C-alpha positions as CSV (number, residue, x, y, z in Angstrom):
1,M,-17.0,-16.9,-13.2
2,F,-13.8,-15.6,-14.8
3,Y,-13.5,-13.7,-17.9
4,R,-10.5,-13.5,-20.2
5,R,-9.2,-10.2,-21.3
6,R,-8.5,-9.8,-24.8
7,G,-7.1,-13.3,-25.2
8,V,-4.5,-13.0,-22.5
9,H,-3.9,-16.3,-20.8
10,V,-3.7,-16.4,-17.0
11,R,-0.7,-18.3,-15.7
12,Q,-1.1,-17.7,-12.0
13,I,-3.7,-16.3,-9.7
14,S,-2.9,-15.2,-6.1
15,S,-5.9,-14.6,-4.0
16,A,-6.5,-13.3,-0.5
17,S,-9.4,-14.8,1.6
18,Y,-10.8,-13.4,4.7
19,N,-12.2,-16.6,6.2
20,H,-11.3,-20.3,6.4
21,W,-14.2,-21.6,4.4
22,D,-12.8,-23.6,1.4
23,G,-16.0,-24.4,-0.5
24,Y,-15.7,-21.4,-2.9
25,K,-12.0,-22.3,-3.4
26,F,-13.0,-25.6,-5.2
27,V,-15.6,-23.7,-7.4
28,V,-13.0,-21.1,-8.5
29,Y,-10.4,-23.9,-9.0
30,Q,-12.9,-25.9,-11.2
31,A,-13.9,-22.8,-13.2
32,L,-10.3,-21.8,-13.8
33,Q,-9.2,-25.3,-14.9
34,E,-11.8,-25.4,-17.5
35,S,-10.5,-22.2,-19.1
36,E,-6.8,-22.1,-18.0
37,P,-5.7,-25.6,-17.1
38,K,-2.0,-24.7,-16.7
39,C,-2.7,-21.8,-14.3
40,K,-1.6,-22.0,-10.7
41,L,-4.1,-21.0,-8.0
42,F,-2.9,-19.8,-4.6
43,F,-5.1,-18.7,-1.7
44,F,-3.8,-16.7,1.4
45,N,-5.9,-16.1,4.5
46,R,-6.3,-12.4,5.4
47,N,-5.0,-13.2,9.1
48,S,-2.0,-15.0,8.0
49,E,1.6,-13.7,8.1
50,T,1.9,-14.7,4.4
51,F,-0.8,-12.2,3.6
52,E,0.9,-9.5,5.6
53,H,4.0,-9.9,3.5
54,S,2.2,-10.3,0.0
55,G,0.6,-8.1,-2.4
56,D,-0.5,-7.7,-5.9
57,F,-3.3,-10.1,-5.5
58,D,-5.3,-11.1,-8.7
59,A,-8.5,-11.4,-6.6
60,I,-9.8,-10.9,-3.1
61,F,-12.8,-12.9,-1.8
62,C,-14.9,-11.6,1.1
63,M,-17.7,-14.2,1.3
64,A,-20.0,-13.8,4.3
65,V,-17.3,-12.4,6.5
66,F,-18.6,-8.7,6.9
67,Q,-21.9,-9.7,8.4
68,R,-23.3,-10.4,11.9
69,T,-26.1,-12.8,12.4
70,E,-27.6,-10.8,15.2
71,N,-28.1,-7.9,12.7
72,R,-30.6,-10.2,10.8
73,T,-32.1,-12.0,13.8
74,R,-32.5,-9.2,16.6
75,K,-36.0,-7.8,16.9
76,D,-34.6,-4.3,17.2
77,N,-31.9,-4.2,14.5
78,R,-32.1,-0.5,13.7
79,V,-28.4,-0.1,14.6
80,A,-25.7,-2.5,13.5
81,R,-23.9,-4.2,16.4
82,G,-20.7,-6.2,16.7
83,H,-19.0,-4.8,13.7
84,T,-19.2,-1.2,12.8
85,F,-18.9,0.7,9.4
86,S,-15.5,2.1,10.5
87,Q,-14.1,-1.5,11.0
88,F,-15.6,-2.6,7.7
89,E,-14.1,0.2,5.8
90,S,-10.7,-0.2,7.6
91,E,-10.5,-3.8,6.5
92,I,-11.6,-2.8,3.0
93,R,-8.7,-0.3,2.8
94,I,-6.2,-3.0,3.9
95,L,-7.6,-5.5,1.2
96,D,-7.6,-2.7,-1.4
97,S,-3.9,-1.9,-0.8
98,K,-3.1,-5.6,-1.6
99,L,-5.0,-5.9,-4.9
100,K,-3.3,-5.1,-8.1
101,V,-5.0,-2.8,-10.7
102,G,-7.2,-5.1,-12.9
103,G,-7.7,-7.5,-9.9
104,L,-11.2,-8.6,-8.8
105,F,-12.7,-7.6,-5.5
106,I,-15.5,-10.2,-4.7
107,I,-17.7,-9.2,-1.7
108,D,-21.0,-10.9,-0.8
109,H,-23.2,-11.2,2.2
110,A,-22.0,-8.0,4.0
111,D,-24.0,-5.7,6.4
112,F,-22.6,-2.5,4.8
113,S,-22.4,-1.4,1.1
114,F,-19.0,-1.6,-0.6
115,G,-20.1,1.5,-2.5
116,D,-20.0,3.6,0.7
117,T,-16.4,3.1,1.4
118,A,-13.7,5.7,0.5
119,C,-12.0,3.4,-1.8
120,A,-15.1,2.3,-3.8
121,G,-14.1,4.9,-6.6
122,N,-11.1,2.7,-7.3
123,Y,-13.5,0.1,-8.7
124,R,-16.0,-0.5,-11.3
125,P,-18.7,-3.4,-11.2
126,I,-18.0,-6.3,-13.7
127,G,-20.9,-6.5,-16.2
128,F,-22.3,-10.1,-16.1
129,E,-25.5,-11.7,-15.3
130,H,-26.4,-12.1,-11.7
131,N,-23.5,-9.8,-10.5
132,R,-26.2,-7.4,-9.2
133,L,-28.3,-9.3,-6.7
134,V,-31.4,-8.3,-4.6
135,R,-31.6,-10.0,-1.2
136,A,-34.0,-9.7,1.9
137,R,-31.3,-8.8,4.4
138,P,-30.6,-5.5,6.3
139,L,-28.2,-2.8,5.0
140,Y,-26.6,-0.4,7.3
141,D,-25.1,3.0,6.5
142,R,-21.8,4.7,7.5
143,D,-23.5,5.7,10.8
144,N,-24.4,2.0,11.5
145,R,-28.1,2.8,11.1
146,K,-30.3,0.4,9.0
147,V,-31.3,2.1,5.7
148,T,-33.2,-1.0,4.3
149,D,-34.4,-4.5,4.8
150,Q,-33.5,-5.4,1.2
151,Q,-30.2,-5.1,-0.4
152,D,-29.6,-4.4,-4.0
153,N,-25.8,-4.7,-4.6
154,N,-23.1,-5.7,-7.1
155,R,-20.7,-8.4,-5.8
156,V,-17.8,-8.5,-8.2
157,F,-15.6,-5.4,-8.9
158,E,-12.6,-4.8,-11.0
159,K,-9.9,-2.4,-9.6
160,I,-9.2,0.4,-12.1
161,E,-6.2,2.6,-12.7
162,M,-7.0,6.0,-11.1
163,A,-6.1,9.1,-13.1
164,G,-3.7,11.6,-11.6
């Protein structure tokens, strides 16, 4: 789950989370403790005051928070409802502003493609087995129209230094 960059040891990870689900935090903690047992791990909820006053996160987790059940269950799901691409992109921009260069952006189970956002150029997918995943679920474009019933997306990205 984590990778080590050229032998550099991690001492602390600060992470932003968009939802209140704690299951993945335990998985992250276990994986980190195996490779970096002295590392401190902190999670901040996106809607908390602590998040608003924080920055330079090492990782941001968006696990099943940019999806609407009705977009998968409605008979006529040709147009995304409840959460639009502009709202999705607005949240992605806020999260992007808090993530440090070299940080990880983890996004999974979204109705829209991270690659369609304006800040996607600030990232590169991390190369590891199972990062790219094909799923039977609708994907909507920037205009909230369904483009496919099967997604084929990367889920983990590293923020890169932009030239210029």
